[in-house]
ZAMARGU-4260 file (C-alpha; in steps of 0.2 Angstrom, whole numbers, plus 5000, padded with zeros to 4 digits):
<rodrens>
0) 5458/5681/5502 | 5447/5664/5510 | 5440/5668/5527 | 5431/5658/5538 | 5416/5670/5531
5) 5421/5673/5516 | 5419/5655/5505 | 5424/5657/5485 | 5421/5648/5472 | 5434/5641/5462
10) 5436/5631/5444 | 5443/5616/5443 | 5453/5610/5426 | 5438/5602/5418 | 5428/5618/5418
15) 5417/5617/5432 | 5416/5625/5447 | 5416/5619/5467 | 5415/5630/5484 | 5430/5633/5493
20) 5428/5639/5512 | 5437/5638/5529 | 5432/5619/5538 | 5417/5623/5552 | 5413/5614/5569
25) 5397/5607/5559 | 5408/5600/5545 | 5410/5585/5555 | 5396/5574/5547 | 5401/5580/5532
30) 5419/5574/5533 | 5414/5556/5539 | 5402/5554/5525 | 5418/5561/5513 | 5427/5546/5523
35) 5415/5533/5519 | 5416/5536/5500 | 5437/5531/5499 | 5442/5520/5491 | 5455/5509/5502
40) 5470/5515/5490 | 5466/5533/5495 | 5465/5532/5514 | 5481/5521/5514 | 5491/5536/5504
45) 5482/5549/5514 | 5484/5541/5531 | 5499/5528/5530 | 5486/5515/5536 | 5470/5507/5532
50) 5459/5520/5544 | 5442/5514/5541 | 5433/5526/5551 | 5438/5542/5560 | 5439/5542/5577
55) 5429/5557/5587 | 5445/5563/5595 | 5453/5562/5577 | 5436/5570/5570 | 5434/5586/5584
60) 5454/5589/5580 | 5450/5588/5562 | 5435/5601/5562 | 5440/5613/5576 | 5454/5622/5570
65) 5460/5640/5575 | 5462/5650/5558 | 5481/5654/5563 | 5492/5639/5567 | 5481/5627/5562
70) 5469/5629/5548 | 5459/5619/5537 | 5449/5622/5520 | 5435/5612/5512 | 5432/5607/5497
75) 5412/5605/5492 | 5405/5599/5478 | 5385/5601/5477 | 5385/5606/5494 | 5394/5590/5497
80) 5411/5589/5505 | 5424/5579/5494 | 5439/5586/5498 | 5450/5594/5513 | 5466/5601/5516
85) 5475/5608/5529 | 5493/5614/5538 | 5499/5615/5555 | 5513/5626/5562 | 5527/5615/5567
90) 5527/5624/5586 | 5524/5640/5593 | 5535/5650/5585 | 5541/5640/5568 | 5541/5647/5550
95) 5536/5631/5543 | 5520/5619/5545 | 5514/5604/5540 | 5502/5604/5525 | 5492/5588/5520
100) 5479/5586/5508 | 5463/5574/5502 | 5451/5573/5486 | 5438/5562/5487 | 5440/5547/5473
105) 5427/5552/5459 | 5435/5571/5460 | 5453/5567/5458 | 5462/5574/5444 | 5451/5588/5441
110) 5464/5601/5449 | 5460/5603/5468 | 5475/5600/5475 | 5484/5613/5467 | 5469/5624/5471
115) 5468/5619/5491 | 5489/5622/5491 | 5488/5640/5483 | 5473/5644/5496 | 5484/5637/5511
120) 5499/5645/5507 | 5492/5662/5504 | 5483/5659/5521 | 5500/5653/5529 | 5509/5668/5522
125) 5497/5680/5531 | 5502/5672/5549 | 5522/5674/5545 | 5524/5655/5538 | 5538/5656/5526
130) 5539/5636/5521 | 5528/5618/5520 | 5533/5602/5524 | 5523/5587/5519 | 5526/5570/5521
135) 5520/5558/5506 | 5522/5539/5503 | 5533/5535/5486 | 5516/5526/5476 | 5507/5543/5479
140) 5513/5549/5463 | 5498/5561/5461 | 5503/5570/5476 | 5520/5570/5471 | 5517/5579/5456
145) 5505/5591/5464 | 5519/5599/5474 | 5531/5596/5458 | 5523/5605/5445 | 5518/5622/5456
150) 5533/5628/5451 | 5542/5628/5472 | 5560/5626/5473 | 5557/5609/5481 | 5568/5598/5492
155) 5566/5579/5493 | 5573/5565/5507 | 5567/5547/5507 | 5568/5542/5523 | 5559/5526/5533
160) 5550/5521/5517 | 5541/5541/5515 | 5548/5554/5505 | 5547/5570/5515 | 5545/5584/5506
165) 5552/5604/5511 | 5548/5619/5502 | 5546/5640/5504 | 5527/5645/5499 | 5533/5663/5496
170) 5528/5667/5477 | 5540/5665/5465 | 5538/5671/5445 | 5540/5651/5444 | 5522/5650/5455
175) 5515/5664/5448 | 5516/5657/5429 | 5510/5641/5434 | 5495/5648/5444 | 5489/5659/5429
180) 5492/5645/5417 | 5480/5635/5426 | 5467/5649/5427 | 5469/5651/5408 | 5464/5635/5405
185) 5450/5630/5417 | 5443/5649/5410 | 5444/5645/5393 | 5437/5626/5394 | 5422/5632/5407
190) 5416/5646/5391 | 5420/5633/5379 | 5407/5621/5385 | 5395/5635/5387 | 5399/5638/5367
195) 5398/5619/5360 | 5388/5612/5370 | 5378/5594/5364 | 5361/5595/5369 | 5352/5613/5374
200) 5337/5612/5384 | 5324/5629/5383 | 5314/5633/5398 | 5301/5645/5396 | 5297/5644/5378
205) 5278/5644/5378 | 5268/5633/5369 | 5259/5648/5359 | 5276/5655/5351 | 5274/5672/5360
210) 5287/5678/5372 | 5309/5680/5374 | 5309/5659/5376 | 5298/5653/5361 | 5312/5667/5351
215) 5326/5658/5356 | 5319/5640/5352 | 5314/5645/5338 | 5333/5653/5331 | 5341/5638/5339
220) 5330/5627/5328 | 5331/5638/5312 | 5352/5640/5314 | 5353/5623/5310 | 5360/5618/5327
225) 5370/5603/5326 | 5364/5595/5345 | 5349/5590/5354 | 5337/5603/5356 | 5326/5599/5373
230) 5310/5612/5377 | 5306/5611/5392 | 5287/5611/5398 | 5277/5608/5412 | 5261/5605/5402
235) 5263/5604/5384 | 5270/5589/5373 | 5276/5599/5360 | 5281/5615/5357 | 5288/5626/5341
240) 5286/5608/5334 | 5299/5598/5344 | 5292/5586/5356 | 5293/5593/5376 | 5296/5587/5391
245) 5291/5590/5409 | 5309/5589/5415 | 5328/5592/5405 | 5334/5572/5411 | 5313/5565/5404
250) 5324/5569/5387 | 5335/5556/5388 | 5346/5567/5380 | 5364/5575/5384 | 5361/5592/5387
255) 5377/5601/5392 | 5368/5620/5394 | 5352/5625/5399 | 5343/5643/5392 | 5333/5651/5403
260) 5318/5664/5399 | 5305/5661/5415 | 5301/5674/5428 | 5315/5680/5440 | 5305/5670/5453
265) 5305/5652/5445 | 5321/5653/5441 | 5330/5644/5455 | 5319/5627/5450 | 5325/5629/5435
270) 5342/5629/5441 | 5337/5614/5450 | 5331/5603/5436 | 5346/5610/5424 | 5359/5601/5437
275) 5357/5585/5433 | 5367/5588/5419 | 5370/5604/5411 | 5386/5614/5412 | 5381/5631/5412
280) 5366/5641/5411 | 5361/5658/5400 | 5348/5668/5410 | 5339/5679/5399 | 5327/5684/5411
285) 5327/5700/5418 | 5323/5708/5434 | 5337/5703/5445 | 5352/5716/5452 | 5348/5729/5436
290) 5331/5729/5447 | 5337/5736/5464 | 5342/5727/5481 | 5330/5714/5479 | 5333/5708/5462
295) 5353/5709/5468 | 5350/5696/5481 | 5341/5684/5468 | 5356/5685/5458 | 5368/5681/5469
300) 5358/5665/5476 | 5356/5662/5456 | 5375/5662/5455 | 5377/5653/5472 | 5364/5637/5467
305) 5373/5637/5449 | 5390/5636/5455 | 5386/5624/5470 | 5379/5611/5456 | 5395/5613/5446
310) 5389/5626/5433 | 5395/5643/5426 | 5382/5657/5422 | 5380/5670/5408 | 5369/5684/5412
315) 5356/5686/5420 | 5348/5700/5406 | 5358/5695/5394 | 5356/5691/5375 | 5363/5675/5374
320) 5378/5665/5365 | 5381/5660/5347 | 5395/5649/5339 | 5396/5651/5319 | 5407/5632/5318
325) 5400/5623/5307 | 5400/5609/5316 | 5393/5617/5332 | 5379/5630/5323 | 5372/5638/5340
330) 5363/5653/5339 | 5353/5654/5359 | 5353/5672/5357 | 5337/5685/5353 | 5346/5689/5337
335) 5335/5682/5324 | 5349/5684/5312 | 5369/5681/5314 | 5383/5687/5303 | 5392/5677/5293
340) 5403/5663/5301 | 5420/5672/5301 | 5437/5672/5314 | 5431/5689/5326 | 5424/5684/5343
345) 5413/5697/5348 | 5408/5702/5368 | 5393/5713/5370 | 5390/5717/5391 | 5373/5726/5385
350) 5360/5715/5377 | 5351/5729/5369 | 5369/5734/5361 | 5373/5716/5357 | 5358/5717/5344
355) 5364/5732/5335 | 5382/5725/5336 | 5376/5709/5327 | 5366/5719/5313 | 5378/5732/5310
360) 5392/5715/5309 | 5381/5709/5297 | 5377/5722/5288 | 5397/5727/5284 | 5400/5706/5280
365) 5410/5704/5295 | 5410/5685/5300 | 5411/5683/5317 | 5417/5667/5326 | 5408/5666/5341
370) 5399/5679/5351 | 5393/5680/5371 | 5384/5693/5379 | 5384/5695/5399 | 5370/5705/5403
375) 5373/5707/5421 | 5389/5698/5421 | 5385/5691/5438 | 5399/5676/5432 | 5405/5674/5415
380) 5414/5689/5410 | 5425/5698/5396 | 5439/5691/5404 | 5434/5674/5404 | 5431/5677/5385
385) 5448/5683/5383 | 5454/5667/5391 | 5444/5657/5378 | 5445/5668/5362 | 5467/5664/5363
390) 5465/5649/5362 | 5452/5646/5353 | 5460/5642/5334 | 5443/5648/5323 | 5447/5668/5330
395) 5458/5679/5326 | 5451/5693/5333 | 5442/5698/5348 | 5429/5713/5350 | 5422/5719/5365
400) 5410/5731/5371 | 5412/5735/5390 | 5400/5746/5401 | 5412/5744/5417 | 5425/5733/5422
405) 5423/5721/5435 | 5441/5716/5437 | 5451/5728/5429 | 5470/5723/5434 | 5465/5707/5427
410) 5459/5714/5411 | 5474/5721/5408 | 5486/5706/5412 | 5477/5696/5400 | 5476/5710/5387
415) 5494/5713/5387 | 5497/5693/5385 | 5484/5691/5373 | 5488/5706/5361 | 5503/5699/5357
420) 5494/5685/5347 | 5478/5691/5342 | 5472/5710/5343 | 5458/5716/5355 | 5447/5732/5349
425) 5437/5738/5362 | 5423/5751/5363 | 5425/5757/5381 | 5420/5775/5387 | 5434/5784/5395
430) 5424/5793/5408 | 5424/5785/5424 | 5419/5787/5440 | 5431/5798/5453 | 5446/5788/5460
435) 5454/5788/5477 | 5465/5802/5481 | 5465/5821/5479 | 5471/5821/5461 | 5458/5822/5446
440) 5465/5805/5441 | 5468/5803/5421 | 5457/5812/5408 | 5451/5805/5394 | 5468/5807/5384
445) 5476/5797/5399 | 5463/5784/5399 | 5467/5780/5380 | 5485/5779/5383 | 5482/5766/5398
450) 5471/5755/5384 | 5486/5756/5373 | 5499/5753/5387 | 5490/5735/5387 | 5488/5734/5367
455) 5471/5737/5367 | 5463/5746/5352 | 5452/5757/5362 | 5438/5765/5351 | 5424/5777/5354
460) 5408/5771/5343 | 5401/5754/5338 | 5405/5763/5320 | 5421/5765/5326 | 5421/5747/5333
465) 5415/5741/5319 | 5430/5750/5303 | 5442/5745/5316 | 5436/5725/5316 | 5435/5722/5298
470) 5451/5730/5294 | 5460/5718/5305 | 5448/5704/5300 | 5453/5708/5281 | 5470/5716/5279
475) 5489/5712/5286 | 5494/5724/5300 | 5505/5738/5292 | 5526/5735/5294 | 5525/5756/5298
480) 5516/5773/5298 | 5522/5776/5281 | 5506/5779/5270 | 5503/5779/5252 | 5486/5789/5244
485) 5478/5786/5228 | 5466/5793/5220 | 5458/5801/5206 | 5451/5818/5214 | 5464/5831/5221
490) 5452/5835/5235 | 5447/5819/5241 | 5467/5815/5242 | 5470/5830/5249 | 5458/5827/5265
495) 5466/5810/5266 | 5484/5818/5265 | 5476/5828/5280 | 5468/5815/5291 | 5484/5806/5290
500) 5494/5820/5299 | 5478/5822/5312 | 5480/5802/5317 | 5501/5802/5319 | 5504/5794/5301
505) 5518/5798/5286 | 5511/5802/5271 | 5526/5792/5261 | 5538/5803/5250 | 5529/5807/5234
510) 5511/5805/5240 | 5496/5808/5237 | 5495/5804/5220 | 5482/5810/5210 | 5479/5801/5193
515) 5465/5813/5188 | 5448/5813/5187 | 5448/5807/5169 | 5458/5792/5173 | 5450/5774/5169
520) 5449/5758/5181 | 5467/5749/5172 | 5475/5769/5175 | 5467/5766/5192 | 5475/5750/5195
525) 5491/5753/5189 | 5494/5767/5199 | 5488/5756/5215 | 5500/5743/5210 | 5516/5755/5210
530) 5510/5762/5225 | 5510/5743/5235 | 5526/5739/5226 | 5533/5756/5231 | 5548/5751/5245
535) 5542/5768/5256 | 5524/5763/5257 | 5517/5753/5273 | 5500/5756/5268 | 5487/5764/5256
540) 5473/5775/5258 | 5463/5773/5239 | 5451/5786/5236 | 5438/5786/5223 | 5427/5800/5216
545) 5416/5795/5203 | 5418/5800/5186 | 5406/5812/5176 | 5391/5805/5167 | 5398/5799/5151
550) 5417/5804/5152 | 5421/5785/5153 | 5414/5770/5147 | 5407/5758/5162 | 5420/5747/5161
555) 5431/5757/5165 | 5420/5766/5178 | 5422/5752/5187 | 5435/5755/5200 | 5434/5743/5213
560) 5440/5730/5199 | 5457/5741/5201 | 5457/5736/5220 | 5464/5716/5219 | 5481/5725/5209
565) 5485/5733/5227 | 5481/5718/5239 | 5494/5707/5228 | 5508/5716/5240 | 5500/5709/5254
570) 5500/5728/5263 | 5483/5735/5270 | 5472/5744/5259 | 5459/5755/5265 | 5447/5761/5253
575) 5432/5775/5252 | 5420/5774/5239 | 5407/5791/5231 | 5399/5775/5223 | 5396/5756/5222
580) 5405/5745/5235 | 5421/5739/5241 | 5426/5720/5234 | 5426/5705/5247 | 5442/5708/5258
585) 5445/5727/5255 | 5439/5736/5270 | 5426/5752/5260 | 5422/5767/5273 | 5411/5782/5268
590) 5419/5795/5272 | 5440/5797/5270 | 5440/5802/5287 | 5433/5785/5293 | 5446/5776/5282
595) 5461/5786/5290 | 5456/5784/5308 | 5452/5764/5308 | 5471/5762/5298 | 5479/5774/5311
600) 5472/5765/5326 | 5478/5747/5319 | 5494/5755/5315 | 5500/5760/5331 | 5493/5742/5337
605) 5506/5736/5327 | 5518/5749/5334 | 5515/5742/5350 | 5516/5723/5344 | 5536/5730/5336
610) 5542/5735/5352 | 5550/5724/5365 | 5538/5718/5380 | 5543/5729/5395 | 5550/5718/5411
615) 5547/5721/5427 | 5563/5726/5434 | 5573/5718/5452 | 5573/5731/5466 | 5583/5721/5477
620) 5584/5734/5489 | 5564/5736/5493 | 5564/5730/5512 | 5546/5720/5511 | 5545/5719/5530
625) 5548/5735/5536 | 5535/5741/5525 | 5525/5731/5533 | 5531/5737/5550 | 5528/5754/5544
630) 5510/5751/5539 | 5505/5744/5557 | 5490/5754/5564 | 5498/5757/5580 | 5514/5763/5571
635) 5510/5770/5555 | 5524/5778/5548 | 5524/5786/5528 | 5541/5789/5529 | 5547/5774/5532
640) 5535/5765/5520 | 5545/5775/5507 | 5559/5771/5514 | 5558/5754/5513 | 5554/5756/5494
645) 5569/5767/5490 | 5561/5783/5492 | 5571/5795/5501 | 5563/5811/5504 | 5571/5826/5508
650) 5572/5830/5528 | 5559/5842/5534 | 5554/5847/5551 | 5542/5858/5558 | 5540/5874/5567
655) 5526/5885/5574 | 5538/5899/5580 | 5551/5909/5577 | 5561/5901/5588 | 5558/5885/5584
660) 5562/5886/5565 | 5579/5893/5570 | 5581/5880/5580 | 5577/5868/5567 | 5588/5878/5553
665) 5603/5876/5565 | 5601/5858/5568 | 5599/5855/5548 | 5613/5865/5544 | 5613/5881/5533
670) 5609/5888/5521 | 5589/5883/5523 | 5572/5885/5515 | 5555/5888/5523 | 5541/5884/5517
675) 5521/5886/5522 | 5515/5871/5528 | 5500/5871/5522 | 5500/5857/5507 | 5495/5867/5493
680) 5505/5882/5498 | 5524/5870/5499 | 5529/5872/5483 | 5520/5892/5479 | 5536/5903/5476
685) 5526/5914/5465 | 5517/5918/5483 | 5528/5919/5491 | 5527/5904/5500 | 5543/5896/5499
690) 5559/5907/5504 | 5575/5901/5499 | 5594/5900/5503 | 5592/5909/5520 | 5612/5909/5525
695) 5608/5912/5546 | 5595/5913/5561 | 5593/5930/5560 | 5587/5929/5540 | 5577/5914/5548
700) 5565/5924/5557 | 5565/5939/5548 | 5557/5924/5535 | 5548/5917/5548 | 5539/5935/5552
705) 5535/5938/5535 | 5527/5922/5530 | 5517/5919/5546 | 5506/5935/5543 | 5501/5929/5528
710) 5502/5910/5526 | 5499/5906/5545 | 5511/5901/5560 | 5516/5884/5554 | 5528/5880/5544
715) 5542/5869/5538 | 5560/5869/5538 | 5571/5861/5524 | 5590/5859/5520 | 5593/5867/5503
720) 5600/5856/5489 | 5605/5858/5472 | 5593/5867/5461 | 5584/5856/5446 | 5568/5853/5436
725) 5554/5851/5447 | 5542/5838/5445 | 5527/5828/5450 | 5524/5810/5456 | 5507/5804/5460
730) 5497/5784/5463 | 5480/5786/5462 | 5466/5771/5465 | 5457/5770/5448 | 5440/5764/5447
735) 5443/5759/5430 | 5462/5754/5428 | 5465/5750/5448 | 5483/5759/5454 | 5490/5769/5442
740) 5506/5779/5444 | 5505/5799/5436 | 5520/5809/5428 | 5522/5828/5425 | 5533/5845/5428
745) 5529/5854/5441 | 5520/5870/5441 | 5504/5881/5441 | 5504/5880/5423 | 5506/5860/5420
750) 5492/5859/5433 | 5480/5869/5425 | 5481/5861/5411 | 5482/5845/5415 | 5498/5839/5407
755) 5502/5820/5416 | 5504/5808/5410 | 5497/5789/5419 | 5502/5771/5417 | 5496/5757/5426
760) 5504/5749/5442 | 5517/5739/5444 | 5528/5750/5431 | 5540/5739/5418 | 5553/5748/5411
765) 5548/5753/5397 | 5531/5760/5405 | 5543/5772/5416 | 5552/5778/5401 | 5539/5782/5393
770) 5530/5791/5407 | 5546/5801/5408 | 5545/5806/5391 | 5528/5809/5388 | 5521/5825/5397
775) 5519/5840/5384 | 5531/5848/5395 | 5544/5834/5395 | 5557/5845/5383 | 5560/5853/5398
780) 5568/5837/5404 | 5581/5834/5389 | 5588/5853/5389 | 5578/5866/5383 | 5586/5881/5378
785) 5604/5878/5383 | 5599/5867/5400 | 5609/5851/5405 | 5597/5838/5401 | 5591/5830/5419
790) 5595/5812/5423 | 5580/5804/5416 | 5585/5787/5421 | 5584/5791/5440 | 5565/5797/5435
795) 5560/5781/5430 | 5569/5771/5444 | 5561/5781/5455 | 5540/5780/5445 | 5546/5760/5446
800) 5548/5760/5464 | 5531/5769/5466 | 5524/5758/5455 | 5527/5745/5465 | 5520/5749/5482
805) 5505/5755/5475 | 5505/5736/5467 | 5511/5728/5484 | 5502/5739/5498 | 5482/5741/5494
810) 5482/5750/5512 | 5489/5763/5503 | 5476/5774/5493 | 5484/5787/5486 | 5502/5795/5486
815) 5510/5811/5481 | 5528/5817/5479 | 5529/5836/5473 | 5540/5844/5470 | 5554/5830/5462
820) 5568/5840/5458 | 5577/5832/5444 | 5596/5836/5440 | 5609/5829/5428 | 5617/5821/5443
825) 5600/5814/5450 | 5584/5817/5459 | 5579/5824/5477 | 5561/5820/5484 | 5556/5836/5493
830) 5539/5831/5501 | 5529/5815/5500 | 5509/5815/5504 | 5503/5796/5509 | 5485/5793/5511
835) 5481/5777/5521 | 5465/5768/5524 | 5457/5750/5523 | 5465/5737/5510 | 5459/5743/5493
840) 5448/5726/5483 | 5462/5718/5470 | 5454/5706/5465 | 5469/5701/5454 | 5477/5694/5468
845) 5481/5680/5478 | 5475/5661/5474 | 5462/5658/5461 | 5446/5661/5463 | 5430/5667/5454
</rodrens>
């Protein structure tokens, strides 16, 4: 959200950064200066007249707005106003406003108009406006395209030589798709400029060859960077055998990227020097946010200065970036050696960890296309790299090491889309800080399921990350989960079969096949080829044990020569060698368990790809206006909020005496249920805190007398509903995934065992159906020991509604429906608890911003 006091940085279509904020009265001189730089054509197209100067009266009106019925945003580049956009309500109670904007000539055609329109529409919607109108000259094709290309349903009329436009500003699938398409292109271009620079300036390389800066400079030079390398040094004329200059501009060479390895207090000076031409900064220097409050403030100043100059920042406290493409050959990292060129993109949040990742990838022969270490991730993040790698023709597999999520909702959204084209493997801890709400939230198993929901292959260790990466990089995806195991050792083959079961893989009929310890390479090759051609086999596991000394001639003992026969069928093959190394293209693993585990991860991903993508269900009966009314601070109504999303809760009347309980029962109608009011007791039938089927006043009074002595005087009276299977639905704000929906069956045992399944909000129809079937106790819903199956479609619909509520209402921090009685003919929600707070951060909503 853009406000008077909260400017935002945004990316333009060419990948440069600008700042957008509300206009201020002090912006008058800046507006006049911008106006003076307009061409005559720009002035005419905006004001329908030459308008050579801004009269003082107009200027005062331009810069003084109420930030409600009249709003204006300015765009600044290098602290200079280069564009302004505004809306003005057409009358005090009108739902319409006139919108207009103008962009300085030098910045036209770079997407500023669409960014302004996004932010203006967002601000207008928040104060109740529903549509914009605009007047545009027919010759102003660029402005007409801004409106036409946004996805709005624009109505046009031509009168008096002017095109009159009107359109609703409510977001739609079309406008959201346009906005996210622009986001994808701008973020990808900003990263591309970092990874394929024409020249690199290195700040902080000592003339003695010692230190971090000198190391990066040497790696740039020695790896064969195809562009210019410019050491920047205040006094030395040569550094590392290269001509040095006191500033990057003095070199007279194109410099797109600056590598910064100077002390933190000197970084801002470097930014000012690099701003003359660089598109981005790689800040190797430490001593920023990781060092405490002062460092965090310095980091904010660094990013602000870089963005003001149109640059993006990788780091600080990072390892650097690399691009192995032969026409680039960029090694701007602290790693002296890069893996061989390949088709895997690698992102590491940690610099020190990145060194280990690169070394291990090199040892395993895993070829990389590009590598980025984000360090403190002050600006460029893993999400930016996902956007870039999706469209990078040189990258087929994406590997990520993530310590924390900066924007988890965006990560999940991008992963769902990108994972359909390119596999994403993430090394991310399942541990998270506690979420918001009474529930503990997703456990470790559920966290893995949340990743899988987005098509992400989550792994636990560096070894697993490389295990899966090597398999994806060199082998096709399996067509199913049936595994053929071929080996020359019954013990190894048995281990492989056991490992397959543990990973959820199916051992193909007729396997494992053991050729025996005396079989030579030729016989082994024939067995592998036969298994690869077998229609019941989707993937192969080859296990090799060395022959006893003298048992086979050397040529016949070379089992690695047998593998190419298996590869011809185009089925993924993993191998475990107790001696020798796998040939190129075949993932080799030191143990059977590691090989099968990697195959299991990839098979699960391939299964996700084969399933149809879920759909976000249309819920026409949702009343968002009523929801907003229910959430007003002066009239907070949790029941009204739930009803606005089509979630009906069985009436419940509180009582604090026997008379009140009896009166409520008469009002509701018999039979009724009496429940202890304390939240932890409302469903504890086993403790006697719930009394059911009370048929008359006398029974109600007697039940109240018994319960009040044990559980307190406060009770709830409810009408009886038909019995069903008790379920629990939860919504919590998870720190790693944002709002997540949990589902499980009710009861002390299932709560004690944590039998809950979780999915990120909003839920697709597929997410909701899977959520109903995932808990271990879910067979009770499908009919167990002769019971009738419940209406699982109604349960799925309820989960979709809860997910939509959680996604659309950030003030709802937690929600619990317990119990929900599921029956063959529908369901009943007996109790609901809603926790309201200040709106949680939702960085993946609203108009584009960094």
